[in-house]
C-alpha positions as CSV (number, residue, x, y, z in Angstrom):
1,X,-24.6,17.4,-12.2
2,X,-21.9,17.4,-9.7
3,X,-22.1,14.5,-7.2
4,X,-19.9,14.9,-4.1
5,X,-19.0,11.8,-2.1
6,X,-20.2,9.8,-5.2
7,X,-19.2,6.5,-3.7
8,X,-22.2,6.8,-1.4
9,X,-25.2,7.4,-3.7
10,X,-23.6,5.8,-6.8
11,X,-21.8,2.9,-5.1
12,X,-22.9,-0.7,-5.5
13,X,-25.4,-0.3,-2.7
14,X,-26.2,3.4,-3.3
15,X,-29.7,4.7,-3.6
16,X,-29.1,6.2,-7.0
17,X,-27.3,3.5,-8.8
18,X,-30.6,1.9,-10.1
19,X,-31.9,5.2,-11.6
20,X,-28.7,6.9,-12.6
21,X,-27.8,7.2,-16.3
22,X,-24.1,8.1,-16.5
23,X,-24.1,7.2,-20.1
24,X,-26.1,10.4,-20.7
25,X,-23.0,12.3,-19.7
26,X,-23.1,15.6,-17.8
27,X,-21.9,14.1,-14.5
28,X,-19.0,15.1,-12.3
29,X,-18.2,12.4,-9.7
30,X,-16.1,13.5,-6.7
31,X,-14.9,10.7,-4.5
32,X,-12.0,9.5,-2.4
33,X,-13.2,5.9,-2.9
34,X,-13.4,5.5,-6.7
35,X,-13.0,1.7,-6.3
36,X,-16.5,1.6,-4.8
37,X,-18.1,3.0,-8.0
38,X,-19.6,0.2,-10.2
39,X,-18.0,-0.7,-13.5
40,X,-20.9,0.8,-15.5
41,X,-20.2,4.2,-14.0
42,X,-16.4,4.0,-14.4
43,X,-16.9,2.8,-18.0
44,X,-18.5,6.2,-18.9
45,X,-15.7,8.4,-17.5
46,X,-14.1,10.6,-20.1
47,X,-11.8,12.7,-17.9
48,X,-10.2,11.7,-14.7
49,X,-8.5,14.2,-12.3
50,X,-6.3,12.6,-9.6
51,X,-5.1,14.5,-6.6
52,X,-2.0,13.8,-4.5
53,X,-2.3,10.7,-2.3
54,X,-3.5,8.4,-5.1
55,X,-1.2,5.7,-6.6
56,X,-3.3,4.6,-9.5
57,X,-6.2,5.6,-11.7
58,X,-9.7,4.3,-11.3
59,X,-11.2,4.5,-14.8
60,X,-8.7,5.6,-17.5
61,X,-5.3,4.1,-18.2
62,X,-2.0,6.0,-17.5
63,X,0.8,5.0,-19.9
64,X,3.5,6.6,-17.7
65,X,3.3,5.3,-14.1
66,X,6.0,7.7,-13.1
67,X,3.4,10.5,-13.2
68,X,2.2,9.3,-9.8
69,X,5.7,9.7,-8.3
70,X,5.9,13.1,-9.8
71,X,2.5,14.0,-8.3
72,X,3.6,12.8,-4.9
73,X,6.7,15.0,-5.1
74,X,4.8,18.0,-6.4
75,X,2.2,17.7,-3.6
76,X,-0.8,19.9,-3.0
77,X,-1.8,22.3,-5.8
78,X,-1.1,19.7,-8.5
79,X,-3.0,16.9,-10.2
80,X,-2.9,14.4,-12.9
81,X,-5.5,15.0,-15.6
82,X,-6.3,12.0,-17.8
83,X,-8.3,12.0,-21.0
84,X,-8.8,9.1,-23.3
85,X,-5.4,8.9,-24.7
86,X,-3.3,11.3,-22.7
87,X,-2.3,11.9,-19.1
88,X,-0.5,15.0,-17.8
89,X,0.7,16.5,-14.6
90,X,-0.8,20.0,-14.1
91,X,-0.5,22.9,-11.7
92,X,-3.9,23.9,-10.3
93,X,-4.9,27.6,-10.1
94,X,-5.4,29.2,-6.7
95,X,-8.9,28.9,-5.4
96,X,-11.1,32.0,-5.7
97,X,-13.5,31.2,-2.9
98,X,-12.7,30.6,0.8
99,X,-12.3,26.9,1.8
100,X,-15.2,25.8,4.1
101,X,-14.8,22.5,5.7
102,X,-17.6,19.9,5.8
103,X,-18.2,20.5,9.5
104,X,-21.1,18.2,9.9
105,X,-19.7,15.4,7.8
106,X,-16.6,15.3,10.0
107,X,-18.6,15.6,13.2
108,X,-21.4,13.1,12.5
109,X,-20.8,11.4,9.1
110,X,-20.0,7.7,9.6
111,X,-16.7,6.5,8.2
112,X,-16.3,3.1,6.6
113,X,-15.0,0.5,9.0
114,X,-11.4,0.4,7.7
115,X,-11.0,4.2,8.4
116,X,-12.6,4.1,11.9
117,X,-10.6,4.6,15.1
118,X,-10.3,1.5,17.3
119,X,-9.5,2.1,20.9
120,X,-7.6,-0.4,23.0
121,X,-5.1,-0.5,25.8
122,X,-2.1,-1.9,24.0
123,X,-0.8,-4.6,21.7
124,X,-2.8,-7.8,22.1
125,X,-5.5,-6.0,24.1
126,X,-9.1,-6.4,22.9
127,X,-10.8,-3.4,21.3
128,X,-12.8,-1.5,23.8
129,X,-14.7,0.6,21.3
130,X,-14.5,2.3,17.9
131,X,-15.2,5.8,16.6
132,X,-16.7,6.4,13.2
133,X,-16.7,10.2,13.4
134,X,-15.6,13.0,15.8
135,X,-18.8,12.8,17.8
136,X,-18.0,9.2,18.6
137,X,-14.4,9.9,19.3
138,X,-15.5,12.7,21.7
139,X,-17.8,10.2,23.5
140,X,-15.1,7.5,23.7
141,X,-12.4,9.9,24.9
142,X,-14.8,11.0,27.7
143,X,-15.2,7.5,29.0
144,X,-12.2,5.3,28.0
145,X,-9.8,3.9,30.6
146,X,-6.7,5.8,31.4
147,X,-4.6,3.0,29.9
148,X,-6.4,3.4,26.6
149,X,-5.8,7.1,26.6
150,X,-2.1,6.7,27.4
151,X,-1.5,4.0,24.9
152,X,-2.9,5.9,22.0
153,X,-1.2,9.2,23.1
154,X,2.1,7.4,23.2
155,X,1.8,6.4,19.6
156,X,0.3,9.8,18.5
157,X,-2.6,7.7,17.2
158,X,-5.3,10.3,17.8
159,X,-3.5,13.1,16.0
160,X,-2.4,10.9,13.1
161,X,-6.0,9.6,12.6
162,X,-7.4,13.2,12.6
163,X,-4.7,14.3,10.2
164,X,-4.8,11.4,7.8
165,X,-8.5,10.6,7.8
166,X,-10.0,14.1,8.1
167,X,-7.0,16.0,6.7
168,X,-7.5,18.5,9.5
169,X,-3.9,19.6,10.2
170,X,-4.9,22.3,12.7
171,X,-6.8,19.9,15.0
172,X,-4.2,17.2,14.5
173,X,-1.5,19.6,15.6
174,X,-3.5,20.5,18.7
175,X,-4.0,16.8,19.5
176,X,-0.3,16.1,18.9
177,X,0.7,18.8,21.4
178,X,-1.6,17.3,24.0
179,X,-0.2,13.9,23.3
180,X,3.4,15.2,23.8
181,X,2.4,16.9,27.0
182,X,0.9,13.7,28.4
183,X,4.0,11.7,27.3
184,X,6.3,14.1,29.2
185,X,4.2,14.1,32.3
186,X,4.3,11.8,35.3
187,X,2.1,8.7,35.7
188,X,-0.2,10.7,37.9
189,X,-3.9,10.1,37.2
190,X,-4.5,13.9,37.2
191,X,-2.2,14.3,34.2
192,X,-4.3,11.8,32.2
193,X,-7.5,13.6,33.2
194,X,-6.1,16.9,32.2
195,X,-5.2,15.4,28.8
196,X,-8.6,13.9,28.5
197,X,-10.3,17.3,29.1
198,X,-7.9,19.0,26.7
199,X,-8.7,16.5,23.9
200,X,-12.4,17.0,24.5
201,X,-12.1,20.8,24.6
202,X,-10.1,20.8,21.3
203,X,-12.9,19.0,19.5
204,X,-15.6,21.2,21.2
205,X,-13.9,24.4,20.2
206,X,-12.7,23.3,16.8
207,X,-16.0,21.8,15.5
208,X,-19.0,22.1,17.7
209,X,-18.6,25.9,17.9
210,X,-19.5,26.0,14.2
211,X,-22.8,24.3,14.6
């Protein structure tokens, strides 16, 4: 049984944790939050595969910590495979099926609070709102004050959030270009409104067109 986003159903407060029997084996847990899996689940792990971006293992020990530095340098297409007693850096084979993004997860799935986008007008300013997904970001972009829009564009906060949290380099690149254009423009209100509509249109065309 392959369980994607395993930190949700198998986490401490997940719906399946009371009935799951990982000790019976036959499970593959896929998660970017392994720390949310309970100890009884991690204790039954026999093979751990770690992709770039991680700095530690979740279940099995790694005798050579330098493997994580090697993985970071190797980047995408590589992984650390850990069994009970051995850890190795491996090169992954090319995928044989087309990559389909989890459109609806990105659009409407709710991120945990630490990964949400918090909108405000600048250092020390109170948070006006937050976005837990792209639907909410779209809503907040449509109604936020110009000062909020300009502040986050100046720091490339929108594009960085999309790139880091959703790993969507295409949309992040589009947002970065809009941010750059707004930064190079005048302080005219019309420039901010043009940027606002460009941001909204980028989300609409990139995600909502796939519904």
